[in-house]
C-alpha positions as CSV (number, residue, x, y, z in Angstrom):
1,M,-4.3,-17.6,3.7
2,K,-1.2,-18.4,5.8
3,I,-0.1,-19.1,9.3
4,C,1.7,-16.1,10.8
5,N,3.1,-14.4,13.9
6,L,1.3,-11.2,15.0
7,N,3.4,-8.2,15.8
8,A,4.2,-8.2,19.5
9,N,3.5,-4.5,20.0
10,Y,0.1,-4.8,18.4
11,I,-0.7,-7.7,20.8
12,K,0.3,-5.5,23.7
13,Y,-1.9,-2.7,22.4
14,I,-4.8,-5.1,22.1
15,L,-4.3,-6.4,25.7
16,Y,-3.7,-2.9,27.1
17,E,-6.5,-1.5,29.3
18,E,-8.4,-4.8,28.8
19,R,-9.3,-4.0,25.2
20,F,-9.3,-7.7,24.6
21,P,-8.2,-9.4,27.9
22,N,-8.7,-13.0,26.6
23,F,-6.7,-12.5,23.4
24,P,-4.0,-15.3,23.1
25,F,-0.7,-13.5,23.8
26,H,1.5,-16.0,21.8
27,G,0.4,-14.3,18.6
28,I,0.3,-17.3,16.2
29,G,-2.6,-17.6,13.9
30,I,-4.2,-17.5,10.5
31,C,-4.0,-14.4,8.2
32,I,-6.9,-14.2,5.7
33,F,-8.3,-11.5,3.4
34,L,-12.1,-11.2,3.7
35,N,-14.6,-8.5,3.1
36,E,-11.9,-6.3,1.7
37,K,-10.0,-6.4,5.0
38,H,-7.0,-8.3,6.4
39,I,-7.9,-10.4,9.4
40,F,-5.8,-12.4,11.9
41,I,-7.4,-15.3,13.8
42,P,-5.4,-16.8,16.7
43,I,-4.6,-20.5,17.0
44,S,-4.3,-22.4,20.3
45,S,-2.4,-25.7,20.5
46,V,-4.8,-26.6,23.3
47,K,-7.9,-28.4,22.3
48,K,-11.1,-27.0,23.7
49,S,-14.3,-28.9,24.3
50,F,-17.1,-27.4,22.2
51,K,-19.9,-28.4,20.0
52,E,-19.3,-28.6,16.3
53,N,-21.9,-25.9,15.7
54,D,-20.2,-23.5,18.1
55,N,-19.3,-20.6,15.7
56,R,-16.6,-19.2,18.1
57,F,-14.1,-22.1,17.4
58,F,-12.9,-24.4,14.7
59,S,-10.9,-27.6,15.3
60,I,-7.7,-27.9,13.3
61,G,-7.0,-31.5,12.2
62,N,-8.7,-34.7,12.8
63,K,-8.9,-36.7,16.1
64,N,-7.5,-33.8,18.1
65,K,-4.3,-33.8,16.1
66,F,-3.5,-30.1,16.1
67,G,-5.4,-27.3,17.9
68,T,-8.2,-24.8,17.8
69,L,-8.8,-21.7,15.7
70,F,-10.3,-19.0,17.9
71,I,-12.8,-17.6,15.4
72,S,-14.4,-15.1,17.8
73,S,-11.0,-13.6,18.7
74,Y,-10.3,-12.3,15.2
75,V,-8.7,-8.9,14.9
76,Y,-8.1,-6.6,11.9
77,I,-4.5,-6.0,10.7
78,T,-2.4,-4.5,8.0
79,P,0.0,-6.8,6.1
80,N,3.1,-5.5,7.8
81,L,1.8,-6.5,11.3
82,V,2.3,-10.2,10.6
83,S,5.3,-12.3,9.7
84,E,5.3,-15.8,8.3
85,V,6.3,-18.7,10.5
86,D,8.8,-21.4,9.4
87,E,7.1,-24.0,7.3
88,S,7.7,-27.0,9.5
89,P,5.9,-30.3,8.6
90,R,3.3,-29.6,11.3
91,I,2.7,-26.1,10.0
92,L,2.3,-27.4,6.4
93,D,-0.2,-30.1,7.7
94,E,-2.2,-27.4,9.5
95,I,-2.3,-25.0,6.6
96,N,-3.3,-27.8,4.2
97,F,-6.1,-28.9,6.5
98,L,-7.3,-25.3,6.9
99,R,-7.3,-24.8,3.1
100,S,-9.3,-27.9,2.6
101,K,-11.9,-26.6,5.2
102,K,-11.7,-22.9,4.3
103,E,-15.3,-22.7,3.3
104,I,-16.4,-24.0,6.7
105,F,-14.3,-21.7,9.0
106,T,-14.8,-18.7,6.6
107,K,-18.6,-19.2,7.1
108,K,-18.0,-19.2,10.9
109,L,-15.9,-16.1,10.7
110,K,-18.5,-14.2,8.6
111,F,-21.1,-15.2,11.2
112,Q,-18.9,-13.7,14.0
113,I,-18.3,-10.5,12.1
114,N,-21.9,-10.0,11.2
115,R,-23.0,-10.9,14.8
116,S,-20.8,-8.1,16.3
117,K,-21.4,-5.4,13.7
118,G,-22.2,-2.1,15.4
119,G,-20.4,-3.4,18.5
120,H,-17.2,-5.3,19.1
121,D,-16.4,-5.5,15.4
122,D,-16.4,-1.7,15.1
123,L,-14.1,-1.6,18.1
124,K,-11.6,-3.9,16.5
125,L,-11.4,-1.6,13.4
126,K,-10.8,1.3,15.8
127,W,-8.0,-0.6,17.5
128,L,-6.2,-1.0,14.3
129,E,-6.7,2.7,13.4
130,G,-5.6,3.7,16.9
131,F,-2.5,1.6,16.8
132,I,-1.4,3.0,13.5
133,T,-2.1,6.6,14.6
134,E,-0.4,6.2,18.0
135,N,2.7,4.7,16.5
136,N,2.7,7.1,13.5
137,I,4.8,4.7,11.6
138,N,3.8,5.7,8.1
139,Q,3.9,9.4,8.7
140,K,7.2,9.2,10.4
141,M,8.8,7.2,7.6
142,G,7.2,9.5,5.0
143,L,8.8,12.5,6.7
144,K,12.1,10.8,7.3
145,Y,12.5,10.0,3.6
146,A,10.8,13.2,2.2
147,N,14.0,14.8,0.9
148,K,15.2,11.6,-0.7
149,A,11.8,11.1,-2.3
150,I,11.8,14.6,-3.7
151,Q,15.3,14.3,-5.0
152,S,14.4,11.1,-6.8
153,M,11.4,12.7,-8.5
154,A,13.4,15.7,-9.5
155,I,15.5,13.3,-11.6
156,F,12.7,13.0,-14.1
157,E,12.7,16.7,-14.7
158,K,16.5,16.5,-15.5
159,L,17.2,19.5,-13.2
160,K,20.7,20.7,-13.1
161,L,20.8,20.7,-9.3
162,S,23.1,18.9,-7.0
163,E,21.7,17.0,-4.0
164,N,23.0,19.8,-1.7
165,E,21.3,22.5,-3.8
166,I,18.0,20.6,-3.7
167,N,18.4,20.4,0.1
168,D,19.1,24.1,0.3
169,I,15.8,24.9,-1.6
170,L,13.9,22.5,0.6
171,N,15.4,24.2,3.7
172,Q,14.3,27.6,2.2
173,K,17.8,28.8,1.5
174,I,18.1,31.3,-1.4
175,L,20.2,30.2,-4.4
176,G,20.8,33.3,-6.6
177,R,22.1,31.4,-9.6
178,T,19.4,28.7,-9.6
179,D,16.9,28.8,-12.4
180,S,13.4,29.8,-11.1
181,Y,11.8,26.9,-13.0
182,E,14.0,24.5,-11.1
183,V,13.3,26.1,-7.8
184,E,9.5,26.0,-8.5
185,T,9.7,22.3,-9.5
186,I,11.3,21.4,-6.1
187,I,8.8,23.6,-4.2
188,N,5.9,22.0,-6.0
189,L,7.2,18.5,-5.1
190,K,7.7,19.5,-1.5
191,N,4.1,20.8,-1.3
192,S,2.8,17.7,-3.0
193,W,4.7,15.4,-0.6
194,S,3.4,17.5,2.4
195,Y,-0.1,17.1,1.1
196,L,0.5,13.3,0.9
197,I,1.6,13.1,4.5
198,K,-1.2,15.2,5.9
199,N,-3.8,13.4,3.9
200,L,-2.3,9.9,4.1
201,N,-5.4,8.2,5.5
202,S,-7.8,9.9,3.1
203,N,-9.7,7.8,0.6
204,L,-8.0,7.3,-2.7
205,D,-10.2,8.5,-5.5
206,L,-9.8,10.3,-8.8
207,Q,-10.2,13.7,-7.1
208,Y,-7.3,13.0,-4.8
209,I,-5.1,12.1,-7.8
210,I,-6.2,15.2,-9.6
211,D,-5.3,17.3,-6.5
212,I,-1.8,15.9,-6.4
213,N,-1.3,16.6,-10.1
214,E,-2.4,20.2,-9.7
215,K,0.1,20.7,-6.9
216,I,2.9,19.1,-8.8
217,A,2.5,21.0,-12.1
218,I,1.0,24.3,-10.9
219,H,2.4,27.4,-12.8
220,Q,4.4,25.0,-15.0
221,A,1.8,23.7,-17.4
222,L,-1.0,25.3,-19.3
223,E,-3.6,23.0,-17.8
224,T,-3.2,21.3,-14.5
225,G,-5.5,19.3,-12.2
226,I,-7.7,18.1,-15.1
227,L,-7.7,14.8,-17.0
228,R,-6.0,15.2,-20.5
229,N,-8.7,15.8,-23.1
230,K,-6.5,15.8,-26.2
231,I,-4.4,13.1,-28.0
232,N,-0.8,13.2,-26.8
233,S,2.5,11.7,-27.8
234,V,5.5,10.5,-25.9
235,S,8.8,11.6,-27.4
236,G,7.0,12.2,-30.7
237,E,7.1,8.4,-31.1
238,F,4.1,6.9,-29.3
239,E,0.6,8.3,-29.7
240,I,-1.5,8.1,-26.5
241,P,-5.3,8.2,-26.8
242,I,-7.4,10.5,-24.6
243,P,-7.9,8.7,-21.2
244,N,-11.3,7.3,-20.4
245,K,-12.7,8.7,-17.1
246,D,-15.0,5.7,-16.5
247,Q,-12.2,3.3,-17.1
248,I,-10.0,5.3,-14.7
249,N,-12.6,5.2,-12.0
250,N,-13.1,1.4,-12.5
251,L,-9.3,1.0,-12.1
252,I,-9.2,3.0,-8.9
253,Y,-12.1,1.0,-7.5
254,R,-10.3,-2.3,-8.3
255,V,-7.1,-0.9,-6.6
256,N,-9.1,-0.1,-3.5
257,H,-10.8,-3.4,-3.3
258,N,-8.0,-5.9,-4.1
259,S,-5.8,-7.6,-1.5
260,S,-2.5,-7.3,-3.5
261,I,-1.7,-3.9,-2.1
262,E,1.8,-3.5,-3.4
263,I,1.0,-4.7,-6.9
264,N,-2.1,-2.4,-6.9
265,A,0.2,0.6,-6.1
266,L,2.7,-0.2,-8.8
267,S,0.0,-1.0,-11.3
268,L,-1.7,2.3,-10.7
269,L,1.7,4.0,-11.2
270,Y,2.1,2.1,-14.5
271,Y,-1.3,3.2,-15.9
272,I,-1.0,6.9,-14.8
273,I,2.3,7.1,-16.7
274,T,1.6,5.0,-19.8
275,E,-1.9,6.3,-20.3
276,Q,-0.7,9.9,-19.7
277,W,-3.7,10.9,-17.6
278,F,-2.5,14.5,-17.3
279,F,-0.9,17.1,-19.6
280,D,2.2,17.3,-17.4
281,G,3.7,15.7,-14.3
282,N,2.4,12.1,-14.9
283,K,5.6,10.4,-13.5
284,R,5.7,12.6,-10.4
285,T,2.0,12.2,-9.8
286,A,2.2,8.4,-10.3
287,I,5.1,8.1,-7.8
288,I,3.3,10.1,-5.1
289,I,0.1,8.2,-5.6
290,A,1.9,4.8,-5.4
291,N,3.6,6.0,-2.2
292,K,0.3,7.0,-0.7
293,I,-0.9,3.4,-1.0
294,L,2.5,1.9,0.2
295,L,2.8,4.3,3.1
296,K,-0.8,4.0,4.3
297,N,-0.4,0.3,4.4
298,N,3.0,0.4,6.1
299,I,4.6,-1.5,3.3
300,G,7.5,0.8,2.4
301,L,8.4,3.7,0.2
302,L,9.0,3.8,-3.6
303,I,12.2,5.8,-4.4
304,I,13.8,5.6,-7.9
305,E,17.4,6.6,-7.3
306,D,19.8,7.8,-10.0
307,F,21.5,4.5,-10.4
308,N,18.1,2.9,-11.3
309,I,16.9,5.6,-13.7
310,N,18.3,4.1,-16.9
311,T,16.7,0.7,-16.2
312,F,13.4,2.5,-15.3
313,N,13.4,4.4,-18.6
314,S,14.4,1.4,-20.6
315,L,11.7,-0.8,-19.2
316,L,9.1,1.9,-19.5
317,Y,10.1,2.5,-23.1
318,N,9.4,-1.2,-23.8
319,C,6.0,-0.8,-22.2
320,Y,5.1,2.1,-24.5
321,K,6.5,0.2,-27.5
322,T,4.9,-3.2,-27.0
323,K,2.0,-2.6,-24.6
324,S,2.4,-6.2,-23.6
325,I,1.5,-7.8,-20.2
326,D,5.0,-9.3,-20.0
327,D,6.7,-5.9,-20.3
328,K,4.3,-4.4,-17.8
329,N,5.1,-7.2,-15.4
330,R,8.8,-6.8,-15.9
331,F,8.5,-3.1,-15.1
332,I,6.4,-3.7,-12.0
333,E,8.8,-6.5,-10.8
334,F,11.8,-4.1,-11.2
335,L,10.0,-1.4,-9.1
336,S,9.1,-4.0,-6.4
337,S,12.5,-5.6,-6.1
338,K,14.8,-2.7,-6.7
339,C,13.0,0.6,-5.8
340,I,11.0,0.0,-2.6
341,I,12.6,0.8,0.8
342,R,10.9,-1.5,3.3
343,W,10.8,-1.2,7.0
344,A,8.1,-3.7,7.9
């Protein structure tokens, strides 16, 4: 829970055509994760006279010190649609007060949500979907960085292709001296990325991940698009057990129902790679799936460039070697701090 500024364009969208004519246009409020969704509740500095049992409002502070939380004016958001405000003494006092009373105003918020299910609450969800669709932010960024993302994934296959040669293949130019395996690898990556963009808003489940792997490794592995059913080894050094389908589905469920979206995306990448879910293409599959989560939530794009590949491989090697939480966290922190292009 934090006090934030709501994106000005989203406010205009909410106010447009009287979708929510009484929504406070200043855009300052509380951001909270509830019922597996991110919610923004506007704050007014003006005290309103209302009864204590009025579930539409909540007084912030004692003796009219601060303002009013407009519970009934909640809207759904994605994390990139808010920015934190400066932590002035007053803001800190407000947030501390709200945290001490979280149970009370959360109860009021739940009442408002349940009260408007099948009506205004459904409209609010559609507003968020409509805003994202109309602005096409995630798809546009995914298309903008498509070639860069494909080039970064090609690094893992150690292809002997220059950046220009990869671009020529992506632009359907014929390169007579290029190895057919290398061309096919790039085409598979292109098709997988196109599938990601077209199906960006689809639900993330095991079948989606399997579909991505099949597109990535088609014609290049004996078995594609199925979970590995034999013991495997990495570099002949680390033996990897057969992945457990039930555990995988439980992991995907937790990823879909946890508020830490970026960490979820990078954790899923970690498990796909280190548990070797598939016979081939695990790194490429993991990167595309992580990007599905990051792009869908307008967080950014994971691209591992050539100057980061040695660190990536070194940290990943330690993960295989020790299987420790500390090495996993170091790997994920590296990806988060060094490999994500952010535009929010």
